[in-house]
C-alpha positions in Angstrom: 0.0 0.0 0.0 1.4 3.4 -1.0 1.3 6.2 1.5 2.6 9.7 2.2 5.6 9.8 4.6 5.3 12.9 6.7 8.2 14.5 8.7 7.5 13.2 12.2 7.7 15.4 15.3 11.4 15.4 16.2 10.9 17.3 19.5 12.2 20.6 18.4 11.0 24.1 19.2 8.2 25.2 16.8 10.3 28.1 15.5 13.3 25.9 14.6 13.9 25.5 10.9 14.3 21.8 9.9 16.5 21.1 6.9 16.7 17.8 5.0 20.4 17.1 5.3 20.9 13.7 3.7 18.8 10.8 2.3 20.3 7.4 3.2 18.2 5.7 0.5 17.4 6.3 -3.2 14.1 6.0 -4.9 12.9 2.4 -5.6 15.1 1.1 -2.7 13.6 -1.4 -0.4 13.9 -1.1 3.4 13.1 -2.9 6.6 11.6 -1.4 9.8 13.9 1.0 11.7 16.4 1.4 8.9 18.0 4.9 8.5 15.9 6.8 6.0 17.2 10.3 6.2 18.9 12.9 8.4 17.4 16.3 9.3 19.1 19.2 11.1 18.0 22.2 13.0 20.0 25.1 14.5 20.8 22.9 17.5 20.8 19.2 16.5 21.1 16.7 13.7 18.8 13.6 13.9 18.2 10.4 11.9 14.7 9.5 10.9 14.1 5.8 10.5 11.7 3.8 8.4 8.3 3.1 10.0 8.0 -0.5 8.7 9.1 -2.8 5.9 8.6 -1.3 2.4 10.1 0.7 -0.5 10.9 4.3 -1.1 8.8 5.3 -4.1 9.6 9.0 -4.5 11.6 11.7 -2.6 9.5 14.9 -2.5 11.8 17.0 -0.2 15.3 17.3 -1.5 18.5 17.7 0.4 18.8 21.3 1.5 15.0 21.8 1.6 13.5 23.5 4.7 10.5 21.6 6.0 8.1 21.5 9.0 6.7 18.7 11.1 3.8 17.1 9.2 5.1 18.0 5.7 4.9 15.2 3.2 8.6 14.5 2.4 8.3 11.2 0.5 6.0 8.5 -0.9 6.6 5.0 0.4 5.1 1.6 -0.2 4.4 -0.4 2.9 4.5 -4.2 2.8 3.3 -6.7 5.3 6.0 -7.4 7.9 
């Protein structure tokens, strides 16, 4: 099942800018649950975001260097049964 992957709440202040730093995967790459998907950074911290389940990265919508906010759709993923 294909779904939108939204930037999760990373516990930052609401006025912090969140920048997509690095995608650990490429489009059409398969992944397992809790695998590193991407890194984001704020003025204070850099964090890794992991995959929510087993699946496949269909399309990257937010590119490296893009500034995003919590809840923004940053990728399309396909979820498979674990």
